[in-house]
NULUM-184769 format. One record per atom (N, C-alpha, C): residue in one letter; x, y, z. Coordinates in steps of 0.1 Angstrom, whole numbers, padded with zeros to 4 digits, always signed. Atoms other than C-alpha are relative to their C-alpha. Example, Ala and Ser with C-alpha at 12.3 -4.5 7.8 and 13.67 -1.06 7.14 Angstrom:
2
A+0009-0012+0000A+0123-0045+0078A+0009+0012+0000S-0009-0011+0000S+0137-0011+0071S-0008+0011+0008
***
This chain:
439
M+0010+0005+0009M+0377+1066+0038M-0012-0004+0007E+0013+0004-0006E+0340+1060+0045E-0001-0015+0001W+0001+0014-0002W+0330+1026+0058W-0005-0007-0012W+0006+0007+0012W+0309+1018+0027W+0011-0001-0011G-0010+0002+0010G+0339+1025+0005G+0010-0011+0003L-0008+0011-0004L+0360+1001+0025L-0007-0014-0003L+0008+0012+0002L+0332+0975+0023L+0000-0004-0015I+0000+0003+0014I+0331+0978-0015I+0014-0005-0005I-0014+0004+0004I+0369+0975-0018I+0002-0015+0005I-0003+0013-0006I+0370+0944+0005I-0008-0011-0007F+0008+0010+0007F+0341+0926-0011F+0003-0001-0015G-0004+0001+0014G+0351+0936-0046G+0013-0007-0002G-0012+0007+0001G+0386+0923-0040G-0002-0015+0002S+0003+0014-0002S+0372+0890-0027S-0007-0006-0013I+0007+0005+0012I+0349+0885-0057I+0009-0001-0012F-0010+0000+0011F+0377+0894-0081F+0009-0012+0001L-0008+0011-0003L+0399+0867-0065L-0008-0013-0003F+0008+0012+0003F+0370+0842-0068F-0001-0002-0015M+0001+0001+0014M+0367+0850-0105M+0013-0005-0007L-0013+0005+0005L+0404+0843-0110L+0002-0015+0003G-0001+0014-0002G+0398+0808-0097G+0007-0004+0013L-0007+0002-0012L+0416+0812-0064L-0009-0007+0010P+0009+0007-0010P+0403+0787-0037P-0005+0010+0010I+0007-0010-0009I+0379+0804-0013I+0008+0003+0012A-0007-0003-0012A+0400+0800+0018A+0012+0009-0003F-0012-0008+0003F+0431+0814+0001F-0004+0014-0005A+0005-0014+0004A+0411+0843-0015A-0002+0009+0012F+0003-0008-0012F+0400+0854+0020F+0013+0003+0007L-0013-0003-0006L+0435+0850+0034L+0008+0011-0007T-0007-0010+0008T+0449+0871+0006T-0006+0014+0003V+0007-0013-0003V+0423+0899+0013V+0004+0004+0015N-0004-0003-0013N+0431+0896+0050N+0014+0005+0002A-0014-0004-0001A+0468+0898+0046A+0003+0014-0006I-0002-0014+0006I+0466+0929+0023I-0007+0010+0010G+0006-0009-0009G+0441+0945+0047G+0007+0002+0013A-0008-0002-0013A+0462+0938+0078A+0012+0008-0002F-0012-0008+0003F+0493+0952+0061F-0003+0015-0001F+0002-0014+0002F+0477+0985+0052F-0008+0006+0011M+0009-0006-0010M+0453+0989+0081M+0006-0002+0014W-0005+0003-0013W+0473+0974+0110W+0015+0002+0001N-0013-0004-0001N+0506+0991+0106N+0011-0009-0005G-0010+0007+0008G+0525+0971+0080G+0004-0014+0006A-0004+0013-0004A+0546+0941+0092A-0005-0004+0014A+0006+0003-0013A+0533+0944+0128A-0015-0005-0002G+0013+0005+0003G+0498+0939+0113G+0000-0014-0004L-0001+0014+0004L+0509+0907+0096L+0003-0009+0011E-0003+0008-0012E+0523+0894+0128E-0012-0002+0009Q+0012+0002-0008Q+0491+0901+0146Q-0010-0009-0007L+0009+0009+0008L+0472+0884+0118L+0003-0014+0002I-0004+0013-0003I+0492+0853+0123I-0004-0005+0014L+0004+0004-0013L+0485+0853+0160L-0015-0002+0001N+0014+0001+0001N+0448+0858+0153N-0004-0013-0007M+0003+0012+0008M+0448+0829+0128M+0002-0012+0009S-0002+0011-0009S+0463+0806+0154S-0011-0001+0011S+0010+0000-0011S+0439+0816+0182S-0014-0004-0006S+0013+0002+0006S+0409+0813+0158S-0004-0015-0001I+0003+0014+0001I+0412+0775+0156I+0005-0008+0012S-0005+0007-0012S+0427+0767+0190S-0012+0000+0010N+0013+0000-0008N+0392+0759+0203N-0004-0015+0001F+0004+0014-0003F+0382+0726+0219F-0014-0004-0006S+0014+0003+0005S+0346+0730+0206S+0001-0004-0015Y-0001+0003+0014Y+0359+0724+0170Y+0003-0015-0001L-0003+0015+0001L+0368+0687+0179L-0010-0008-0007P+0009+0008+0007P+0335+0674+0166P+0001+0000-0015I-0001-0001+0014I+0343+0685+0131I+0007-0012-0006P-0006+0012+0007P+0369+0658+0122P-0007-0013+0004M+0007+0013-0004M+0349+0632+0141M-0012-0002-0009F+0011+0001+0009F+0318+0639+0120F+0005-0004-0014I-0005+0003+0014I+0339+0639+0088I+0005-0015-0001L-0005+0014+0000L+0356+0606+0098L-0012-0010-0001M+0011+0009+0001M+0322+0590+0104M-0006-0001-0014G+0005+0000+0014G+0309+0600+0070G+0009-0007-0010E-0010+0006+0009E+0341+0589+0053E-0001-0015+0001I+0001+0015-0002I+0339+0554+0068I-0013-0006-0005M+0013+0006+0004M+0302+0548+0062M-0001+0001-0015F+0001-0002+0015F+0305+0561+0026F+0009-0010-0007R-0010+0008+0007R+0336+0541+0017R-0002-0015+0002T+0002+0014-0003T+0325+0508+0032T-0012-0006-0007G+0011+0005+0008G+0295+0505+0009G-0013-0003+0007L+0013+0002-0007L+0267+0506+0035L-0012+0007-0007G+0011-0008+0006G+0247+0531+0014G-0009-0008-0009E+0008+0008+0009E+0236+0507-0013E-0009-0010+0007K+0008+0010-0007K+0225+0481+0012K-0012+0006+0007I+0011-0007-0007I+0204+0506+0031I-0010+0004-0010F+0010-0003+0011F+0188+0518-0002F-0008-0011-0003S+0008+0012+0004S+0178+0483-0011S-0010-0004+0011A+0009+0004-0011A+0163+0476+0023A-0011+0010+0001L+0010-0009-0001L+0144+0508+0023L-0010-0001-0011G+0009+0001+0012G+0130+0503-0012G-0010-0011+0001K+0009+0012-0001K+0114+0470-0003K-0013+0004+0008W+0012-0004-0007W+0088+0489+0019W-0010+0008-0008F+0008-0010+0007F+0074+0512-0008F-0011-0007-0009G+0010+0007+0008G+0055+0486-0029G-0004+0008-0013K+0005-0007+0012K+0033+0503-0056K-0005+0014+0003L+0004-0013-0003L+0030+0537-0041L+0002+0009-0013P-0002-0009+0012P+0025+0565-0068P+0013+0007+0001G-0013-0006+0000G+0059+0578-0078G+0010-0008+0009R-0008+0008-0009R+0076+0549-0060R+0015+0003-0001L-0014-0003+0001L+0111+0556-0074L+0003+0014+0004S-0003-0014-0004S+0108+0593-0068S+0000+0001+0016I+0001+0000-0015I+0098+0586-0031I+0013-0007+0005I-0012+0007-0005I+0127+0562-0028I+0012+0009-0001A-0011-0009+0001A+0150+0589-0041A+0001+0010+0012V+0000-0009-0011V+0139+0613-0013V+0003-0008+0013G-0003+0008-0011G+0140+0585+0013G+0014-0004+0001N-0014+0003+0000N+0174+0574+0003N+0009+0012+0002S-0008-0013-0002S+0186+0610+0002S+0000+0003+0015A+0000-0003-0015A+0175+0614+0039A+0009-0009+0007L-0009+0009-0007L+0194+0583+0049L+0014+0002-0004F-0014-0002+0005F+0224+0590+0027F+0006+0013+0005S-0005-0012-0005S+0226+0625+0041S+0007-0003+0014I-0006+0004-0012I+0235+0608+0074I+0014-0005-0002L-0013+0006+0003L+0263+0590+0057L+0010+0009-0006S-0009-0008+0007S+0278+0617+0036S+0001+0015+0005G+0000-0014-0004G+0267+0651+0048G+0003+0010-0011S-0003-0008+0011S+0272+0664+0013S-0011-0001-0011S+0010+0000+0010S+0245+0674-0012S+0005-0004-0014V-0006+0004+0013V+0269+0670-0042V+0002-0015+0000A-0002+0014+0000A+0278+0635-0031A-0013-0008-0001S+0013+0006+0001S+0241+0626-0027S-0005+0001-0014T+0005-0002+0013T+0233+0640-0061T+0007-0010-0010V-0008+0009+0008V+0261+0620-0078V-0004-0014+0002L+0003+0014-0003L+0254+0587-0061L-0014-0003-0004L+0014+0004+0003L+0216+0588-0064L-0003+0002-0015G+0002-0001+0015G+0218+0601-0100G+0005-0012-0007K-0006+0012+0007K+0240+0572-0110K-0009-0012+0003L+0008+0011-0004L+0218+0547-0091L-0014+0000-0006L+0014+0000+0003L+0183+0559-0100L-0004+0006-0013V+0004-0007+0012V+0182+0581-0131V-0002-0011-0012P+0002+0009+0011P+0188+0552-0156P-0013-0009+0002D+0012+0008-0003D+0161+0530-0139D-0013+0008-0002M+0012-0008+0001M+0136+0558-0137M-0003+0004-0014M+0003-0003+0014M+0140+0568-0173M-0005-0012-0008N+0004+0012+0007N+0137+0532-0185N-0014-0004+0003R+0013+0004-0004R+0105+0528-0166R-0011+0011-0004G+0010-0010+0006G+0089+0559-0183G-0002+0012+0009Y+0001-0012-0008Y+0093+0585-0156Y+0004+0012-0008N-0004-0012+0007N+0093+0620-0170N+0011+0007+0007K-0012-0006-0005K+0122+0643-0164K-0002+0007+0013K+0003-0007-0012K+0105+0663-0137K+0000-0010+0012M+0001+0010-0011M+0098+0632-0115M+0013-0008+0001T-0012+0007-0001T+0132+0618-0123T+0011+0009+0007L-0010-0009-0004L+0155+0648-0117L-0003+0008+0013G+0004-0008-0011G+0135+0669-0093G+0001-0006+0014P-0001+0007-0013P+0132+0644-0064P+0014-0002+0004I-0014+0002-0003I+0169+0636-0066I+0007+0012+0005L-0006-0013-0003L+0180+0672-0066L-0006+0006+0013G+0006-0005-0012G+0155+0682-0039G+0004-0008+0012G-0004+0009-0011G+0163+0652-0018G+0014+0001+0004A-0014-0001-0003A+0200+0657-0021A+0002+0012+0010G-0001-0011-0009G+0195+0690-0003G-0002-0003+0015L+0002+0004-0014L+0184+0671+0028L+0014-0003+0007A-0013+0002-0005A+0221+0663+0032A+0005+0013+0008T-0003-0013-0007T+0224+0700+0043T-0008+0002+0012M+0009-0003-0011M+0195+0699+0067M-0002-0011+0010I+0001+0011-0009I+0199+0665+0084I+0014-0003+0005P-0013+0002-0006P+0228+0659+0108P+0005-0014-0004P-0010-0011+0000P+0257+0654+0104P+0001+0006-0014T+0000-0007+0013T+0259+0680+0077T+0013+0009+0000A-0013-0008+0000A+0293+0695+0066A-0003+0015-0001L+0003-0014+0001L+0277+0728+0056L-0006+0006+0013G+0005-0004-0013G+0258+0730+0089G+0011+0002+0010I-0011-0001-0009I+0289+0723+0109I+0008+0013-0003L-0007-0012+0003L+0307+0750+0090L-0007+0013+0004L+0008-0012-0003L+0279+0776+0094L+0001+0002+0015A+0000-0002-0015A+0277+0769+0132A+0014+0004+0005S-0013-0004-0004S+0315+0772+0135S+0003+0014-0004L-0003-0014+0004L+0317+0804+0115L-0008+0010+0008A+0009-0009-0008A+0288+0819+0135A+0002-0001+0015S-0002+0002-0014S+0302+0807+0168S-0012-0005+0008I+0011+0006-0006I+0271+0787+0175I+0004-0014+0004P-0003+0013-0004P+0275+0755+0196P-0004-0011-0011V+0002+0009+0010V+0278+0727+0170V-0011-0010+0004G+0009+0010-0004G+0259+0701+0190G-0015+0005+0000Q+0013-0006-0001Q+0229+0724+0197Q-0005+0003-0015F+0005-0003+0014F+0228+0735+0160F-0004-0012-0007L+0004+0012+0007L+0227+0700+0147L-0014-0005+0005F+0013+0003-0005F+0197+0694+0170F-0010+0009-0007A+0009-0010+0005A+0181+0726+0157A-0006-0003-0014I+0004+0002+0014I+0179+0714+0121I-0007-0013-0003I+0007+0013+0002I+0164+0680+0127I-0014+0001-0004I+0014-0001+0003I+0128+0690+0127I-0002+0007-0014P+0001-0006+0013P+0132+0714+0097P+0003-0010-0011G-0004+0010+0010G+0149+0685+0078G-0011-0010-0002I+0011+0010+0001I+0120+0661+0086I-0012+0007-0007I+0011-0008+0007I+0094+0688+0075I+0003+0000-0015L-0004-0001+0014L+0113+0693+0043L-0002-0014-0008A+0002+0014+0007A+0113+0655+0035A-0014-0003-0001V+0014+0003+0001V+0076+0652+0043V-0007+0009-0011L+0005-0009+0011L+0068+0682+0020L+0004-0006-0014F-0004+0006+0013F+0088+0665-0008F-0009-0012-0003V+0008+0012+0002V+0070+0631-0004V-0014+0003-0003T+0014-0004+0002T+0036+0647-0001T-0002+0006-0014Y+0001-0006+0013Y+0042+0667-0033Y+0001-0011-0011I-0002+0011+0010I+0054+0636-0052I-0013-0008-0001I+0012+0009+0000I+0024+0615-0042I-0012+0008-0007I+0011-0008+0006I-0001+0643-0051I+0002+0002-0015F-0002-0002+0014F+0015+0651-0084F-0001-0013-0008C+0001+0012+0007C+0017+0615-0094C-0014-0006-0001C+0015+0004+0000C-0020+0609-0085C-0007+0009-0010L+0006-0009+0009L-0029+0639-0106L+0004-0003-0015Y-0006+0003+0013Y-0006+0630-0135Y+0007-0014+0000P-0006+0014-0001P-0001+0592-0135P+0010-0003-0010D-0010+0003+0010D+0018+0592-0167D+0014+0006+0003S-0013-0005-0003S+0046+0612-0151S+0009-0010+0007A-0008+0010-0007A+0056+0582-0130A-0008-0013-0001P+0008+0012+0002P+0040+0550-0145P+0003-0011+0011S-0002+0011-0009S+0034+0522-0121S+0006-0012-0007Y-0006+0012+0006Y+0052+0489-0127Y+0000-0011+0011D+0001+0012-0009D+0052+0454-0113D+0013+0000+0009V-0011+0001-0009V+0074+0452-0082V+0001-0014+0006E-0003+0014-0005E+0090+0420-0071E-0005-0001+0015K+0006+0002-0013K+0070+0407-0041K+0011-0004+0010V-0009+0004-0011V+0090+0406-0009V-0007-0003+0012S+0007+0004-0012S+0079+0388+0021S+0002+0009+0012L-0001-0009-0012L+0073+0406+0054L+0012-0004+0008S-0011+0005-0008S+0099+0385+0071S+0013+0005-0006E-0012-0005+0006E+0125+0396+0045E+0002+0015+0002K-0001-0015-0003K+0116+0433+0049K+0005+0002+0014I-0004-0002-0014I+0119+0430+0086I+0015-0004+0002R-0014+0004-0002R+0152+0411+0084R+0009+0010-0005D-0009-0010+0005D+0168+0436+0061D+0000+0014+0008T+0001-0012-0008T+0155+0465+0082T+0008-0001+0013L-0008+0002-0012L+0170+0450+0113L+0015-0001-0003K-0014+0002+0003K+0202+0442+0095K+0007+0013-0004Y-0006-0011+0007Y+0208+0474+0076Y-0004+0014+0005I+0006-0013-0004I+0185+0503+0088I+0001+0002+0015L+0000-0002-0014L+0183+0497+0125L+0014+0003+0006P-0014-0004-0005P+0221+0498+0131P+0003+0014-0003L-0002-0014+0003L+0220+0532+0115L-0006+0008+0012G+0007-0007-0012G+0196+0542+0144G+0010+0000+0012L-0010+0000-0011L+0224+0531+0168L+0010+0011-0001I-0009-0011+0003I+0247+0556+0152I-0006+0013+0004I+0007-0012-0003I+0221+0583+0155I-0002+0002+0015F+0001+0000-0015F+0216+0574+0192F+0013+0005+0006L-0013-0004-0005L+0253+0577+0198L+0003+0015-0003L-0002-0014+0003L+0253+0611+0181L-0009+0010+0008L+0010-0009-0005L+0221+0626+0195L-0006-0005+0013G+0007+0005-0012G+0205+0603+0221G+0008+0002+0013V-0008-0001-0012V+0234+0604+0245V+0001+0014+0005I+0000-0014-0005I+0233+0641+0246I-0013+0003+0007V+0013-0002-0007V+0195+0642+0254V+0000-0006+0014L+0001+0007-0013L+0200+0617+0282L+0010+0005+0009G-0010-0006-0009G+0229+0637+0296G+0012-0009+0002I-0011+0009-0001I+0254+0609+0291I+0013+0006-0005A-0012-0006+0006A+0278+0629+0270A-0003+0014-0005T+0001-0014+0006T+0285+0664+0257T+0000-0002-0015P+0000+0001+0014P+0282+0671+0220P+0014-0004-0005T-0013+0004+0005T+0320+0668+0216T+0002-0015+0003Q-0001+0014-0003Q+0320+0634+0234Q-0009-0009-0009A+0009+0007+0009A+0290+0623+0213A+0006-0002-0014A-0007+0001+0013A+0309+0631+0181A+0010-0012+0000V-0010+0010+0000V+0337+0608+0192V-0007-0014+0001L+0007+0013-0001L+0312+0580+0202L-0006-0003-0013G+0005+0003+0013G+0295+0584+0168G+0010-0006-0009A-0011+0005+0009A+0328+0579+0150A+0004-0014+0004L-0004+0013-0005L+0337+0550+0172L-0010-0011-0004G+0011+0009+0004G+0303+0534+0166G+0000-0004-0015T-0001+0002+0014T+0307+0538+0129T+0011-0010-0004V-0012+0010+0003V+0341+0520+0129V-0004-0014+0004V+0004+0014-0004V+0326+0491+0149V-0010-0006-0009L+0010+0004+0010L+0296+0489+0126L+0006-0005-0013A-0006+0003+0013A+0317+0489+0095A+0008-0013+0001Y-0008+0012-0002Y+0339+0462+0109Y-0008-0012+0000F+0008+0012-0001F+0311+0438+0117F-0007-0002-0013Y+0006+0003+0013Y+0296+0443+0082Y+0011-0005-0010G-0011+0006+0008G+0330+0432+0068G+0005+0009-0011G-0004-0009+0011G+0336+0463+0047G+0012+0009+0004L-0011-0008-0005L+0364+0478+0069L+0013-0007-0002T-0013+0005+0002T+0398+0470+0055T+0010+0010+0003W-0010-0010-0002W+0431+0486+0061W+0001+0011-0010N+0001-0010+0010N+0428+0503+0028N-0011+0010+0002E+0011-0009-0003E+0394+0517+0037E+0003+0009+0011I-0004-0008-0011I+0408+0529+0070I+0009+0011-0004W-0010-0010+0005W+0437+0547+0053W-0007+0010-0008E+0007-0010+0008E+0414+0563+0027E-0009+0009+0008S+0009-0008-0009S+0390+0574+0054S+0008+0010+0008L-0008-0009-0008L+0417+0589+0075L+0006+0011-0009T-0006-0010+0009T+0433+0606+0045T-0011+0010-0004G+0011-0009+0004G+0399+0620+0034G-0004+0009+0012T+0003-0008-0012T+0392+0632+0070T+0011+0011+0002F-0011-0010-0002F+0426+0649+0072F-0001+0011-0010T+0001-0010+0011T+0421+0666+0038T-0012+0010+0003S+0012-0008-0002S+0386+0678+0046S+0001+0009+0012T-0001-0007-0013T+0394+0689+0082T+0010+0012-0003T-0009-0010+0003T+0424+0709+0069T-0007+0011-0008M+0007-0010+0008M+0402+0726+0043M-0010+0008+0009I+0010-0007-0008I+0375+0735+0069I+0007+0009+0009F-0008-0009-0009F+0401+0749+0093F+0006+0011-0007M-0005-0012+0008M+0416+0770+0066M-0011+0010-0002I+0012-0009+0002I+0381+0783+0059I-0003+0008+0013L+0003-0006-0013L+0376+0790+0096L+0010+0011+0003V-0010-0010-0002V+0409+0809+0098V-0003+0012-0009G+0003-0012+0009G+0400+0830+0067G-0012+0008+0004S+0013-0007-0004S+0365+0838+0079S+0002+0008+0013T-0001-0006-0013T+0375+0846+0115T+0008+0013-0002T-0009-0012+0001T+0403+0870+0105T-0007+0010-0009F+0008-0009+0008F+0380+0885+0078F-0010+0007+0008S+0010-0006-0009S+0354+0892+0105S+0007+0011+0008Q-0007-0010-0008Q+0381+0909+0126Q+0004+0012-0008L-0004-0011+0009L+0392+0930+0096L-0012+0009-0002L+0012-0008+0002L+0356+0942+0090L-0003+0008+0013S+0003-0007-0013S+0352+0950+0127S+0010+0011+0002F-0010-0011-0002F+0385+0970+0128F-0003+0012-0008T+0003-0011+0010T+0375+0991+0098T-0012+0008+0004G+0012-0007-0004G+0342+1000+0115G-0012-0004-0009V+0010+0004+0009V+0322+0983+0087V-0012-0007+0007T+0010+0008-0008T+0304+0959+0111T-0009+0009+0008D+0008-0009-0009D+0294+0986+0136D-0008+0010-0008S+0007-0010+0008S+0283+1010+0109S-0013-0007-0006L+0012+0008+0005L+0260+0983+0093L-0010-0003+0011V+0009+0003-0011V+0246+0973+0126V-0008+0013+0004G+0006-0013-0003G+0239+1010+0134G-0010+0004-0010L+0009-0004+0011L+0223+1015+0100L-0013-0008+0001V+0012+0009-0001V+0200+0985+0105V-0008+0004+0013S+0007-0003-0012S+0192+0995+0141S-0008+0013-0001D+0007-0013+0002D+0182+1030+0130D-0011+0000-0010A+0010+0001+0010A+0160+1018+0102A-0014-0001+0006A+0014+0000-0005A+0123+1024+0108A-0008-0012-0006L+0006+0012+0006L+0115+0988+0099L-0001-0011+0011Q+0001+0011-0010Q+0102+0958+0119Q+0011-0010-0002P-0010+0010+0001P+0128+0931+0126P-0004-0011-0010I+0004+0010+0009I+0108+0906+0106I+0001+0004-0014V-0002-0005+0013V+0109+0928+0076V+0014+0000-0004I-0014+0000+0003I+0146+0931+0078I+0005-0015-0002L-0004+0014+0002L+0149+0893+0082L-0004-0005-0014I+0005+0004+0013I+0128+0887+0051I+0009+0006-0011F-0009-0007+0010F+0150+0913+0032F+0013-0008-0001I-0012+0007+0000I+0181+0894+0043I-0001-0013-0008Q+0002+0013+0007Q+0167+0861+0030Q-0001+0002-0015I+0001-0002+0014I+0159+0876-0003I+0014+0003-0006I-0014-0002+0004I+0195+0889-0006I+0008-0013-0001L-0007+0013+0001L+0208+0855+0002L-0004-0009-0011L+0005+0008+0011L+0186+0838-0023L+0005+0006-0013L-0006-0005+0012L+0198+0862-0050L+0015-0003-0001L-0014+0004+0001L+0234+0856-0041L+0002-0015-0003G-0001+0014+0003G+0227+0819-0043G-0002-0004-0015C+0002+0002+0015C+0218+0823-0080C+0014+0000-0007F-0013-0002+0007F+0255+0831-0087F+0012-0005+0008L-0011+0005-0008L+0277+0820-0058L-0003-0013+0007E+0003+0012-0008E+0281+0787-0040E-0001+0003+0015P+0003-0003-0013P+0271+0785-0004P+0011+0004+0009L-0011-0003-0008L+0305+0785+0012L+0005+0015-0002S-0004-0014+0003S+0315+0818-0005S-0010+0010+0006I+0010-0009-0006I+0282+0834+0006I+0001+0001+0015M-0001+0000-0015M+0286+0823+0042M+0012+0008+0005M-0013-0006-0005M+0322+0835+0045M-0001+0015-0002M+0002-0014+0003M+0312+0869+0030M-0010+0007+0009T+0011-0007-0007T+0280+0875+0049T-0001-0003+0015I+0001+0004-0014I+0282+0857+0083I+0007+0011+0009P-0006-0010-0009P+0307+0883+0098P-0009+0012+0001L+0009-0012+0000L+0281+0910+0089L-0014-0004+0006L+0014+0003-0003L+0248+0892+0094L-0002-0005+0015I+0001+0005-0014I+0255+0876+0129I-0001+0012+0009P+0001-0012-0009P+0261+0910+0146P-0014+0007-0003I+0013-0006+0003I+0230+0924+0128I-0011-0008+0006S+0011+0008-0006S+0208+0895+0139S+0000+0001+0015E-0001-0001-0015E+0221+0899+0175E-0006+0014+0004S+0006-0013-0003S+0212+0936+0174S-0015+0001-0001L+0014+0001+0002L+0177+0927+0163L-0007-0009+0010G+0005+0009-0010G+0173+0902+0191G-0004-0013-0005F+0003+0013+0006F+0171+0871+0169F+0008-0010+0008H-0007+0011-0006H+0179+0838+0185H+0010-0005-0009P-0011+0004+0010P+0213+0828+0170P-0002-0014-0006I+0003+0013+0006I+0203+0792+0165I-0011+0000-0010W+0011-0002+0009W+0170+0801+0149W+0005+0007-0013F-0005-0007+0012F+0187+0826+0126F+0010-0008-0008G-0010+0008+0007G+0215+0802+0118G-0007-0011-0008A+0007+0011+0007A+0190+0774+0109A-0007+0005-0013I+0006-0006+0012I+0171+0797+0086I+0010+0003-0011M-0011-0003+0010M+0203+0808+0069M+0005-0013-0006L-0005+0013+0005L+0214+0771+0065L-0010-0005-0011L+0010+0004+0010L+0181+0763+0047L+0002+0009-0013N-0002-0009+0012N+0187+0793+0024N+0013-0004-0007M-0013+0005+0007M+0223+0780+0017M-0003-0013-0007Q+0004+0013+0007Q+0208+0746+0009Q-0007+0003-0013M+0006-0004+0013M+0186+0763-0017M+0010+0005-0010A-0011-0006+0010A+0217+0780-0032A+0006-0012-0008T-0006+0011+0008T+0229+0745-0042T-0008-0005-0011I+0009+0005+0011I+0199+0739-0064I-0007+0012-0007T+0006-0012+0006T+0191+0775-0075T+0007+0003-0013P-0006-0004+0013P+0195+0782-0112P+0005+0014+0000P-0006+0009+0010P+0216+0791-0130P+0013-0007+0004F-0014+0005-0003F+0248+0782-0111F+0000-0009+0013G+0000+0009-0012G+0237+0759-0082G+0009-0012-0003M-0010+0011+0002M+0265+0733-0078M-0006-0014-0002D+0007+0013+0002D+0241+0704-0075D-0005-0002-0014L+0005+0001+0013L+0226+0712-0108L+0011-0004-0010F-0011+0004+0009F+0260+0709-0125F+0005-0014+0003A-0003+0014-0003A+0267+0677-0106A-0009-0010-0007M+0010+0008+0007M+0235+0663-0120M+0003-0001-0015K-0003-0001+0014K+0244+0674-0155K+0012-0009-0003G-0011+0008+0002G+0277+0656-0151G-0004-0015+0000V+0004+0013-0001V+0259+0624-0142V-0008-0005-0012V+0009+0004+0011V+0234+0625-0171V+0005+0005-0013S-0006-0006+0012S+0258+0639-0197S-0002-0008-0012E+0001+0009+0011E+0254+0609-0219E-0015-0003-0004T+0014+0002+0004T+0216+0612-0221T-0005+0013-0007S+0006-0011+0007S+0192+0636-0238S-0004+0012+0009I+0004-0010-0010I+0187+0656-0206I+0008+0013-0001T-0007-0013+0001T+0196+0693-0209T+0000+0008+0013M+0000-0009-0012M+0204+0720-0184M-0014+0006+0002K+0013-0006-0001K+0170+0735-0192K-0010-0010+0007D+0008+0010-0007D+0153+0702-0181D+0003-0001+0015I-0004+0000-0014I+0173+0702-0149I-0006+0012+0007Y+0005-0012-0006Y+0163+0738-0142Y-0015-0001+0003K+0015+0001-0001K+0126+0731-0148K-0004-0010+0011S+0003+0010-0009S+0126+0700-0127S+0002+0004+0015V-0003-0004-0014V+0140+0717-0096V-0009+0011+0006I+0008-0012-0004I+0116+0747-0095I-0010-0004+0011P+0010+0003-0011P+0088+0729-0075P+0006-0003+0013F-0007+0003-0013F+0113+0717-0049F+0006+0013+0006L-0004-0012-0005L+0127+0752-0046L-0012+0007+0008I+0012-0006-0006I+0091+0764-0038I-0003-0007+0013L+0002+0008-0012L+0088+0736-0012L+0010+0005+0011N-0010-0005-0010N+0120+0749+0004N-0004+0013+0005V+0005-0013-0004V+0105+0784+0005V-0011-0002+0011I+0011+0002-0010I+0074+0770+0023I+0006-0004+0013C-0007+0004-0013C+0097+0753+0049C+0006+0012+0006L-0007-0012-0006L+0116+0786+0053L-0010+0009+0007V+0011-0008-0005V+0083+0804+0059V-0004-0006+0014L+0004+0007-0012L+0073+0778+0085L+0010+0003+0011M-0010-0002-0010M+0106+0782+0103M+0000+0014+0006I+0001-0014-0004I+0102+0820+0104I-0012+0002+0009M+0012-0002-0007M+0066+0818+0116M-0001-0007+0013F+0000+0008-0012F+0072+0791+0142F+0014-0003+0005P-0014+0002-0004P+0106+0795+0158P+0003-0012+0008W-0003+0012-0008W+0101+0766+0181W+0004-0012-0008I-0004+0011+0009I+0106+0743+0151I+0015-0002+0001T-0014+0001+0000T+0143+0751+0154T+0006+0001+0015T-0006-0002-0013T+0147+0759+0191T-0005-0010+0010L+0006+0010-0009L+0127+0730+0207L+0011-0010+0004L-0009+0011-0003L+0153+0702+0205L+0013+0006+0006P-0012-0005-0006P+0184+0724+0213P-0002+0004+0015S+0002-0003-0014S+0167+0733+0246S+0003-0011+0009F-0003+0012-0008F+0174+0698+0258F+0015-0003+0000V-0014+0003+0001V+0211+0700+0250V+0008+0009+0008Q-0010-0008-0008Q+0239+0712+0273Q+0012+0003-0009N-0011-0003+0008N+0268+0730+0257N+0012-0009+0003
***
C-alpha cells in the first residue's frame, strides 16, 4: 500500500476513536497495537511494542514533569492565588479597564500556579465576571481579557502543555521553558495595551468606578508578603539554571521544595492538602506518561511504514521557501484548532512535523515555541476551543451566550497572531534565553 493510503488509515482510525469518546492516550495505544500486530509480524510485533513503550518513558530527563505538577498542585490547593490577586489589584488604581487589566495580570500570575488555561478560565471567571458585569463592563471587556489572559498559562512557565510538547518533540524541557518566557511577556503586554487603548476610545465599555484608597505602605506590605515570595519560586526554577547552580532537573526539584516550604509558612499546608496534592500529581503524571507512551510508539509506527520519510521527502522536494512551508504549517494547525483540542493535535502532528522542521533547518526550540503558541490559540478558537466551553460553564446562569463568548475572544486571537508573526520574524525572541541554559 502507498504511504499516503497508510497515513489516511492511521489518522482516520485515530479520529474515529476520538469521536467514540475514547481517551486520547488509549486511542493512540489502540491504533499502535493494531498497527504493530499487522505490520510488525503479529504477536512478535506486540512484544516489541511493549518494549518500546517501556523504553519511551525510561528517561531521566522526564523527572521535571512530576515536580512541576506537584508545585502547581500545592500552590493551587493552598489558596495562595486569591491573596496574590488581591495584592496585585491594589496597584492598578483607576486605570482604564482596571478589572480587565487585573484579569490579564492575575492570569499571568496564576499561570505560574496552575499551568492550565482551563483552570485559569474557571477561577478568574468565577472571581471576576460577576463583579465586572455589576460594574457595567460590556461583554467584550469582561470575557475577552479573561479568555485571552488564561492562554498565558500555556506560554508562561511552568506550563503543562509546554512540558508535554517539549517531551513529545524530544526538546530539553528546561531550555524550552526558558524559550517561551519572552513570548509570554510580549503576549501579556499586547493584551494590556489593547485593553487600555480600547477603553480610552470606548469609555462606556469599561466604566470607571471609585476604588478604595490603599496606602502605599499597605501596597508594599502585601507585595512583599504575597508577590515577592512568588519571585523566590521563579528564581528556584529559572535563576539557579542561569547562574549554573543547578540543572533543569535539579531546578524542578528545588522549585517543588520551595513551594512546599512557602505553603507551610503561609499556614495553608495541611496533611489533607499534601495528600490531595500528591494524589493529583500522581494522576496527572500517569496521564502524561500514558500520552508520551502513545505518542512515541505512534511516531515509531509512522516511521516504520515510511510515512515520515515520504512526507519529509515531499516537503524537501517542494520548490517553496522554508518560511512559506512554515506559514502553511501554522495555517493547518490553526484550522485543526477549530475542531480538535491541543493535545490531540500535538499527538497527531508532532511525529510528522518535527522531522519536517529538521529537514528544513528550523531550530527545534524556535519551531516548538511557535507551535505551542498555535496550540494555545486552539484553546480559544471558535467553535470548539475548550476554554470557550469552560467559560460558558462558569457563566451558564447569566444572559451570556456562546455567540457573546466567540465575539469577545476574536480581538485576542488577532493579538496572538501578531505575537506569532513576531516570533517568526525575530527568532531570537525564543532562542535568546535558552542559550544561557545547559542541558
